[in-house]
Structure formats: structure tokens, C-alpha cells
Legacy VTK file of the C-alpha trace (Angstrom):
# vtk DataFile Version 3.0
C-alpha trace
ASCII
DATASET POLYDATA
POINTS 218 float
-11.909 -17.949 9.652
-11.217 -14.245 9.296
-13.504 -11.332 8.446
-14.050 -10.412 4.816
-12.781 -6.948 3.944
-14.785 -4.415 1.949
-14.713 -0.711 1.224
-15.474 2.036 -1.299
-14.508 1.629 -4.937
-14.415 3.647 -8.155
-14.838 2.263 -11.676
-12.532 3.230 -14.554
-12.871 6.808 -15.758
-13.058 5.468 -19.316
-16.407 3.862 -18.611
-15.113 0.585 -20.036
-14.106 -2.642 -18.367
-11.155 -2.379 -15.970
-7.731 -3.294 -17.322
-5.896 -2.482 -14.086
-6.764 -2.539 -10.388
-5.310 -0.162 -7.788
-5.831 -1.257 -4.167
-5.500 1.648 -1.721
-4.645 0.818 1.906
-5.287 3.532 4.489
-3.407 4.397 7.654
-4.152 4.107 11.356
-7.359 5.806 12.464
-8.714 6.298 8.937
-10.840 4.067 6.711
-11.320 3.263 3.043
-13.149 6.519 2.360
-9.914 8.363 3.122
-7.628 6.970 0.415
-10.322 6.415 -2.203
-9.992 10.192 -2.598
-6.790 9.512 -4.565
-8.777 7.881 -7.364
-10.009 11.124 -9.008
-6.469 12.550 -8.910
-5.029 9.585 -10.805
-7.989 8.745 -13.037
-6.760 10.956 -15.932
-3.427 9.093 -15.919
-5.042 5.686 -15.391
-8.355 5.900 -17.266
-8.827 2.122 -17.470
-7.998 1.406 -13.819
-10.532 0.495 -11.147
-9.793 1.646 -7.604
-10.810 0.000 -4.341
-9.973 1.027 -0.771
-10.889 -1.595 1.847
-11.581 -0.680 5.438
-9.056 -2.257 7.810
-10.673 -5.055 9.823
-10.354 -3.659 13.356
-11.605 -0.548 15.169
-8.749 1.785 16.044
-7.675 1.146 19.650
-5.974 4.537 19.978
-8.921 6.761 18.998
-12.730 6.709 19.247
-13.031 6.524 15.456
-11.388 4.974 12.422
-9.922 1.540 11.711
-6.568 -0.186 12.039
-4.799 -3.060 10.303
-3.034 -3.956 13.531
-2.452 -2.418 16.960
0.277 0.125 17.615
-0.196 -0.053 21.402
2.927 -2.216 21.600
5.428 -0.757 19.143
8.122 -3.379 19.611
9.264 -4.833 16.273
8.145 -8.332 17.286
4.622 -7.188 18.223
4.184 -5.166 15.030
5.406 -8.040 12.839
3.021 -10.416 14.620
0.143 -8.011 14.000
1.031 -7.669 10.322
1.269 -11.433 9.885
-2.087 -11.971 11.568
-3.950 -9.647 9.210
-2.043 -10.486 6.001
-4.306 -13.448 5.058
-7.349 -11.156 5.158
-5.726 -8.716 2.768
-4.489 -11.507 0.508
-8.006 -12.930 0.291
-9.445 -9.498 -0.487
-6.922 -8.980 -3.285
-7.651 -12.425 -4.739
-11.387 -11.808 -4.637
-11.090 -8.333 -6.168
-8.892 -9.526 -9.038
-11.174 -12.483 -9.751
-14.246 -10.245 -9.827
-12.631 -8.149 -12.559
-11.034 -11.039 -14.444
-7.539 -9.648 -13.847
-4.203 -11.183 -12.860
-1.591 -9.899 -10.397
0.345 -8.291 -13.244
-2.523 -5.791 -13.577
-2.503 -4.968 -9.846
-0.860 -2.113 -7.954
-0.831 -1.747 -4.178
-0.792 1.773 -2.746
-0.421 2.344 0.976
-0.266 5.239 3.386
1.547 4.816 6.726
0.210 1.568 8.241
-1.173 0.761 4.791
2.359 0.994 3.368
3.539 -1.557 5.925
0.751 -3.898 4.789
1.390 -3.260 1.070
5.072 -4.135 1.365
4.504 -7.194 3.519
1.755 -8.747 1.411
2.939 -7.534 -1.983
6.359 -9.180 -1.617
4.931 -12.510 -0.456
2.209 -13.239 -3.024
2.575 -16.141 -5.442
2.741 -13.815 -8.460
4.234 -10.304 -8.668
1.960 -7.305 -8.886
2.845 -4.459 -11.237
4.100 -2.222 -8.451
3.917 -1.115 -4.826
3.633 2.579 -3.971
4.162 3.485 -0.331
3.618 6.865 1.316
4.929 7.795 4.781
5.480 4.186 5.776
8.063 1.638 6.802
9.246 -1.899 6.164
8.467 -4.320 8.990
10.415 -7.558 9.376
13.450 -6.568 7.328
15.444 -9.259 9.111
13.245 -12.058 7.709
12.567 -10.591 4.271
15.349 -12.487 2.484
13.874 -15.787 3.683
10.212 -14.920 3.019
10.221 -12.847 -0.179
8.556 -14.615 -3.122
8.243 -11.897 -5.763
9.989 -8.624 -6.554
7.645 -5.989 -8.011
8.819 -2.429 -8.569
8.561 -0.246 -5.462
8.376 3.525 -4.965
8.631 4.966 -1.446
7.599 8.590 -0.875
8.175 10.305 2.473
8.163 13.831 3.884
11.377 14.956 5.557
9.326 16.605 8.317
7.177 13.539 9.100
6.311 13.724 12.785
4.628 10.286 12.964
6.806 7.882 10.983
10.438 9.067 11.115
11.875 10.067 7.725
14.750 7.630 8.374
12.280 4.789 7.844
12.480 5.437 4.095
16.224 4.816 3.547
16.139 1.890 5.990
13.351 0.271 3.985
15.040 1.003 0.657
18.317 -0.548 1.818
16.621 -3.744 2.999
14.521 -4.019 -0.150
17.525 -3.554 -2.413
19.419 -6.196 -0.427
16.551 -8.573 -1.194
16.782 -7.817 -4.918
13.842 -5.423 -5.195
14.053 -2.446 -7.577
13.305 0.569 -5.363
12.888 4.265 -6.078
12.583 6.895 -3.355
11.207 10.425 -3.298
11.712 12.783 -0.350
9.320 15.724 -0.105
10.912 18.782 1.587
8.934 20.268 4.467
6.190 17.645 4.281
4.855 16.066 7.460
2.786 12.889 7.693
0.793 13.279 4.527
0.722 13.365 0.716
1.452 16.554 -1.202
1.144 17.511 -4.871
4.672 16.311 -5.634
3.906 12.959 -4.066
0.650 12.647 -5.985
2.330 13.455 -9.290
5.292 11.165 -8.751
2.977 8.391 -7.563
0.785 8.687 -10.646
3.818 8.612 -12.919
5.095 5.497 -11.153
1.772 3.700 -11.532
1.624 4.466 -15.232
5.125 3.070 -15.730
4.433 0.045 -13.544
1.394 -0.780 -15.693
3.423 -0.255 -18.875
1.323 2.720 -20.014
LINES 1 219
218 0 1 2 3 4 5 6 7 8 9 10 11 12 13 14 15 16 17 18 19 20 21 22 23 24 25 26 27 28 29 30 31 32 33 34 35 36 37 38 39 40 41 42 43 44 45 46 47 48 49 50 51 52 53 54 55 56 57 58 59 60 61 62 63 64 65 66 67 68 69 70 71 72 73 74 75 76 77 78 79 80 81 82 83 84 85 86 87 88 89 90 91 92 93 94 95 96 97 98 99 100 101 102 103 104 105 106 107 108 109 110 111 112 113 114 115 116 117 118 119 120 121 122 123 124 125 126 127 128 129 130 131 132 133 134 135 136 137 138 139 140 141 142 143 144 145 146 147 148 149 150 151 152 153 154 155 156 157 158 159 160 161 162 163 164 165 166 167 168 169 170 171 172 173 174 175 176 177 178 179 180 181 182 183 184 185 186 187 188 189 190 191 192 193 194 195 196 197 198 199 200 201 202 203 204 205 206 207 208 209 210 211 212 213 214 215 216 217
């Protein structure tokens, strides 16, 4: 058995019942309270969407605070892919439980990740039984590109946003991911933010909100 994920959430700004669910996945050394801060920024564009930002299951092993989805101590591709695969069932179960609680299907779901959370969003979102509405990834990467063609089950829309001055995840990770995703038949858009390091700026927020609205058919 694996631990059950939980984290902060925000109800729809409309005050009504949720018609969409946005799952926000944080990066290394953060927790759910970090990315849930995106909810107020997007609430005007997505007034009927609920937001939830689960804490990753493990304490960060590279800092005295924060959480991690998997360890980055060994950064070899094989070790990272193994870590992603180990935690994927926990995230899948959380998504299933969250959708069921709101009476929603995968078509009303969007996954949004930052850094390590983008890695998790892409891995899980492309391997679920039913496609979500879209995957939005900030400052992240695609892990396991070499096995994607064999493992991909669904092809939701994807938007990848990255700063060209990212000092943590190299900016080249974006075109590498986009190329592999397109080769697997996924519709991918990319946005490069000039001068941006490892973070999310106003351009990224705006473009991300626009993408989510389109993905939900709003």
C-alpha cells in the first residue's frame, strides 16, 4: 500500500458546484501551499473550476524543509524514471479520488505542474485510461522519452512554458520534450519566456490561463 496524498484546495470562485478540476503539482522542496497560490490568479478565467494542490509524499532529501515526488540525489535517467514510476500510482489514486468526490470525469480535469511536478504531470497524464482536458507544464522536463511510444495511452493537449534563463532545469529540456511528445502524437504548444529563470512570470500565468480555458472548451 502507498500513502494517501492530500493538500490545500480552493472551491470555484462562482460559489457553485465545480465543473472542472485543476490539480496543481509543486516542485522539489516546496509543498501544496506553494502552487495553490495560482488558483486566485486563474479563478476569474475559470470561475467554475476547483483547485487542489497535493503535498508530494516524501520529505525533501536535499533540504531541511519541503517535499519531493522522488529523489534527485541520483540524477541518472534510469534512477529518475524509477522514482517517477514508483510514485505515479499514488498520484493516480489521488486524481481518481478527487474526481470522484466532485462527480467529474477526466475530460473535466487539467494537470498543472512546476519543475518536478511537470515531470509527474506528463508521466501520469499520458498514461491514464481516459484523457484529461490538458496538461500545463512550467520549467519541467519529459522523463522516459525512450519508452513513451510504448506506454502512452492518451493524448491530451499539452502546453510547456519555460524561461530561457532557467538555472535549474536547462531551457533545452523544453524543445526535447516537445519533440518527443509530437513524435508520440501529442499536440504540443511551447512558450519561452525571455530572461526568466526557474519560475513563473506574468506572461506564463496569462498564457497558462488561456490554455486552460481552451482545454476546457470555455
